[in-house]
C-alpha positions as CSV (number, residue, x, y, z in Angstrom):
1,M,-3.3,30.6,12.0
2,T,-4.1,29.1,15.4
3,R,-3.3,25.5,16.3
4,S,-7.0,24.6,16.5
5,T,-7.5,26.0,13.0
6,R,-4.6,24.0,11.6
7,L,-6.0,20.8,13.3
8,F,-9.4,21.5,11.9
9,L,-8.0,22.1,8.4
10,F,-6.0,18.9,8.6
11,A,-9.1,16.9,9.6
12,V,-11.1,18.4,6.7
13,V,-8.3,17.5,4.2
14,A,-8.1,13.9,5.7
15,L,-11.8,13.5,5.4
16,L,-11.9,14.7,1.8
17,A,-9.0,12.4,0.9
18,L,-10.9,9.4,2.4
19,A,-14.1,10.4,0.6
20,G,-12.3,11.0,-2.6
21,G,-10.6,7.5,-2.5
22,Y,-13.9,5.9,-1.7
23,F,-15.9,7.5,-4.5
24,A,-13.1,7.1,-7.0
25,R,-13.1,3.4,-6.2
26,L,-16.9,3.3,-6.7
27,W,-16.9,5.3,-9.9
28,L,-13.9,3.6,-11.5
29,G,-14.3,0.0,-10.4
30,A,-10.9,0.0,-8.9
31,D,-11.3,-3.3,-7.1
32,T,-10.9,-5.2,-10.4
33,P,-7.2,-5.7,-11.0
34,P,-5.7,-5.6,-14.5
35,Q,-4.9,-9.1,-15.8
36,D,-1.1,-8.5,-15.7
37,A,-0.9,-6.5,-12.4
38,G,0.8,-9.3,-10.5
39,A,3.4,-9.9,-13.2
40,V,4.1,-6.1,-13.5
41,L,4.7,-5.8,-9.8
42,L,6.7,-9.1,-9.5
43,A,9.0,-7.9,-12.3
44,T,9.8,-4.7,-10.4
45,R,13.0,-3.9,-8.6
46,L,13.1,-0.9,-6.2
47,N,15.6,0.3,-3.7
48,D,15.0,-0.2,0.0
49,P,15.6,2.9,2.3
50,A,19.3,2.0,2.5
51,G,19.6,2.2,-1.3
52,V,19.9,-1.6,-1.8
53,P,18.0,-2.8,-4.9
54,Q,15.3,-5.3,-4.0
55,P,13.5,-7.4,-6.5
56,M,9.8,-7.9,-5.8
57,A,10.2,-11.5,-7.2
58,Q,12.0,-12.5,-4.0
59,W,8.5,-12.8,-2.5
60,Q,6.9,-14.8,-5.3
61,G,5.1,-17.8,-4.0
62,K,3.7,-16.0,-1.0
63,V,0.4,-14.1,-0.8
64,L,1.8,-10.6,-1.3
65,V,0.1,-7.4,-0.1
66,V,1.7,-4.5,-1.9
67,N,0.7,-1.1,-0.5
68,F,1.6,2.2,-2.2
69,W,1.7,4.9,0.5
70,A,3.4,8.1,1.7
71,T,4.1,9.7,5.1
72,W,2.2,12.8,4.1
73,C,-1.0,10.8,3.3
74,P,-3.4,10.7,6.3
75,P,-5.5,7.7,4.9
76,C,-2.2,5.8,4.3
77,L,-1.2,6.3,7.9
78,K,-4.5,5.0,9.1
79,E,-4.1,1.6,7.6
80,I,-0.4,1.0,8.4
81,P,-1.0,-0.1,12.1
82,E,-3.5,-2.6,10.8
83,F,-1.0,-3.9,8.2
84,I,1.6,-4.3,11.0
85,R,-0.8,-6.4,13.0
86,L,-1.8,-8.5,9.9
87,Q,1.8,-9.1,9.0
88,Q,2.5,-10.4,12.5
89,R,-0.6,-12.6,12.3
90,Y,-0.4,-13.9,8.7
91,G,3.4,-13.8,8.1
92,P,4.0,-17.2,9.5
93,K,1.2,-18.5,7.2
94,G,2.9,-17.3,4.0
95,V,1.7,-13.7,3.7
96,Q,4.2,-10.9,3.0
97,F,3.3,-7.2,3.2
98,V,5.5,-4.8,1.2
99,G,5.2,-1.0,1.3
100,I,6.1,1.1,-1.7
101,A,6.7,4.6,-0.4
102,I,6.1,7.5,-2.7
103,D,8.2,9.7,-0.4
104,D,11.6,10.9,0.8
105,S,13.8,8.2,2.3
106,A,14.6,10.1,5.5
107,Q,10.9,10.7,6.2
108,V,10.2,7.0,5.6
109,V,13.0,5.7,7.7
110,A,11.9,7.9,10.6
111,F,8.3,6.8,10.2
112,M,9.3,3.1,10.0
113,A,11.3,3.4,13.3
114,E,8.6,5.3,15.1
115,H,5.9,2.8,14.2
116,A,8.0,-0.4,14.4
117,M,7.1,-1.5,10.9
118,N,7.6,-5.2,10.6
119,Y,7.5,-5.5,6.8
120,P,9.8,-4.3,4.1
121,V,9.4,-0.9,2.5
122,L,10.8,0.0,-0.9
123,M,11.3,3.5,-2.1
124,A,9.8,5.1,-5.2
125,K,9.3,8.6,-6.4
126,R,7.5,9.4,-9.6
127,E,8.0,5.9,-11.0
128,G,6.0,4.6,-8.0
129,L,2.9,6.4,-9.2
130,D,3.5,5.0,-12.8
131,L,3.9,1.5,-11.3
132,A,0.7,1.9,-9.3
133,R,-1.1,3.0,-12.5
134,A,0.2,-0.1,-14.3
135,A,-1.2,-2.2,-11.5
136,G,-4.7,-0.7,-11.7
137,N,-4.6,2.7,-10.0
138,R,-6.4,4.7,-12.7
139,V,-6.4,8.0,-10.8
140,G,-2.9,7.8,-9.2
141,A,-4.2,8.4,-5.7
142,L,-2.9,7.0,-2.4
143,P,-3.2,4.7,-0.6
144,F,-3.5,1.9,-3.2
145,T,-3.1,-1.8,-2.4
146,V,-2.6,-4.8,-4.7
147,V,-3.1,-8.3,-3.2
148,I,-1.2,-11.0,-5.3
149,D,-1.9,-14.7,-4.8
150,R,0.7,-17.5,-4.6
151,Q,0.6,-18.0,-8.3
152,G,1.5,-14.4,-9.0
153,K,-1.9,-13.2,-10.1
154,A,-3.5,-10.0,-8.7
155,A,-6.5,-11.2,-6.7
156,H,-7.6,-7.8,-5.5
157,V,-6.8,-4.1,-5.8
158,E,-8.0,-1.4,-3.5
159,L,-7.9,2.4,-4.0
160,G,-8.3,4.0,-0.6
161,V,-8.0,2.6,2.9
162,L,-8.1,-1.2,3.1
163,D,-9.0,-2.1,6.7
164,E,-8.3,-5.3,8.6
165,H,-11.9,-6.4,8.6
166,R,-12.0,-6.6,4.8
167,L,-8.4,-7.7,4.2
168,A,-8.3,-10.6,6.7
169,P,-11.1,-12.7,5.0
170,L,-9.4,-12.1,1.6
171,L,-6.1,-13.4,3.0
172,D,-7.8,-16.4,4.6
173,R,-9.3,-17.3,1.2
174,L,-5.9,-17.0,-0.6
175,L,-4.0,-19.2,1.9
């Protein structure tokens, strides 16, 4: 297979993933969070890439943007640079982004270093997809984002790419 064929196939797969996430959100109403999604996530403890357990509750009281992602997910990789910018802009105002990687630790560490990620990432394998489902991801697709307000209630869930232009106004309202 030639390089141009591989690039074309990669682009087709990425486009299909984006379209699938968009239509799944429309069909399943994925922007309405389950009533207990915030409590479920805040009660969670996952390891960071170094293997140190991190309780999600350490960020309680902040506006929390929890993003389920993977290095092998093209739509996930599209939104991470925007999340980095938003963390820099909104972090001092009380917003905390947290990535939950459904991936291999070595891949995640390399990606974090390459992209200078400025927010914490926690590691999850299969249990990460179960956690995402408990937080409202009915189809188990990535990326999936939950925004939790300062009181610990899920204010918004998003299946598929959540861009800066839609997320910033939501963060402004929650601050």
